[in-house]
Legacy VTK file of the C-alpha trace (Angstrom):
# vtk DataFile Version 3.0
C-alpha trace
ASCII
DATASET POLYDATA
POINTS 128 float
14.243 32.168 -8.398
17.329 30.553 -6.901
18.129 26.853 -6.889
17.719 26.801 -3.105
14.188 28.170 -3.445
13.369 25.425 -5.968
14.474 22.852 -3.399
11.894 24.268 -0.994
9.242 23.448 -3.592
10.684 19.948 -3.980
10.734 19.443 -0.206
7.137 20.665 0.036
5.957 17.918 -2.304
8.228 15.135 -1.054
5.512 13.897 1.367
3.214 13.424 -1.630
5.752 11.098 -3.228
6.006 8.898 -0.130
2.257 8.696 0.424
1.824 7.924 -3.278
4.168 4.984 -2.854
2.187 3.863 0.189
-1.224 4.186 -1.439
-0.733 3.129 -5.017
1.911 0.400 -4.849
-0.547 -2.227 -3.687
-3.034 -1.731 -6.501
-5.789 -1.823 -3.882
-6.330 1.903 -3.272
-9.519 2.984 -4.966
-12.218 5.658 -4.913
-13.874 4.093 -1.863
-10.571 4.243 0.057
-10.217 7.900 -0.865
-13.249 8.659 1.308
-11.127 7.822 4.380
-7.500 7.866 3.214
-6.017 8.145 6.698
-7.937 5.099 7.834
-6.678 3.239 4.758
-3.084 4.287 5.471
-3.319 3.203 9.121
-4.271 -0.309 7.987
-1.198 -0.733 5.784
1.661 -2.912 6.936
5.273 -3.638 6.063
7.111 -1.339 3.705
3.920 0.420 2.641
3.286 1.467 6.256
6.890 2.686 6.448
6.324 4.746 3.271
3.397 6.373 5.074
5.667 7.083 8.047
8.240 8.567 5.650
5.492 10.926 4.489
4.829 12.012 8.055
8.518 12.595 8.703
8.852 14.598 5.474
6.034 16.857 6.671
7.867 17.330 9.978
11.164 18.182 8.281
9.706 20.756 5.891
8.920 23.819 8.077
12.377 24.249 9.634
14.029 23.629 6.262
11.874 26.175 4.453
12.478 28.731 7.198
16.232 28.088 7.105
16.422 28.634 3.337
14.363 31.823 3.466
16.354 33.216 6.381
19.645 32.296 4.693
18.547 34.242 1.611
17.521 37.231 3.691
20.861 37.195 5.518
22.800 36.940 2.230
24.468 33.593 2.848
26.664 33.069 -0.238
24.444 31.652 -2.962
26.793 28.820 -3.921
26.954 27.660 -0.296
23.200 27.923 0.103
22.490 26.043 -3.131
24.982 23.293 -2.270
23.476 22.763 1.167
19.960 22.848 -0.274
20.743 20.161 -2.842
22.430 18.052 -0.168
19.316 18.375 1.999
17.079 17.074 -0.801
19.426 14.166 -1.527
19.538 13.228 2.148
15.775 13.471 2.503
15.252 11.197 -0.513
17.725 8.744 1.005
15.848 9.044 4.295
12.613 7.947 2.638
14.348 5.078 0.863
15.922 3.945 4.144
12.562 4.237 5.895
10.833 2.087 3.284
13.740 -0.381 3.299
13.587 -0.650 7.104
17.261 0.310 7.487
17.230 1.991 10.886
20.850 3.031 11.358
21.324 4.461 7.841
17.960 6.221 8.195
19.127 7.844 11.412
22.411 8.847 9.782
20.764 10.589 6.827
18.154 12.187 9.097
21.000 13.548 11.228
22.783 14.861 8.136
19.662 16.620 6.843
18.954 18.090 10.266
22.574 19.234 10.443
22.084 21.101 7.169
19.107 22.963 8.613
21.162 23.902 11.666
24.090 24.937 9.438
21.830 27.244 7.441
20.689 28.953 10.623
24.277 29.238 11.904
25.486 30.672 8.583
22.613 33.140 8.693
23.680 34.313 12.135
26.780 35.670 10.709
LINES 1 129
128 0 1 2 3 4 5 6 7 8 9 10 11 12 13 14 15 16 17 18 19 20 21 22 23 24 25 26 27 28 29 30 31 32 33 34 35 36 37 38 39 40 41 42 43 44 45 46 47 48 49 50 51 52 53 54 55 56 57 58 59 60 61 62 63 64 65 66 67 68 69 70 71 72 73 74 75 76 77 78 79 80 81 82 83 84 85 86 87 88 89 90 91 92 93 94 95 96 97 98 99 100 101 102 103 104 105 106 107 108 109 110 111 112 113 114 115 116 117 118 119 120 121 122 123 124 125 126 127
């Protein structure tokens, strides 16, 4: 399996990291809260609420990224290029979550734009 494919696995579980931060950082999330976790998450505030929003955004970013990596493989985009872009995507998405939690709007937008640009670049490279 290529490095780029491994990054798809990492991206798939990135939302779990952000929701874990949201749920378990307060020390208040317990078995009773697990009966209605979405209700619990909606009641969070501050940086914990932003961690929950980072989870949602990570879910939104995953499908186009996964498709772009798979298509790039199928279209024989040079492996080094594909792996480099894939690693950059993961780094930017981690930074995105950190910026979201830190409430840094402009940097968050910048890294979101960079990660989205990588997805677009993978599609463009796949086109030929």
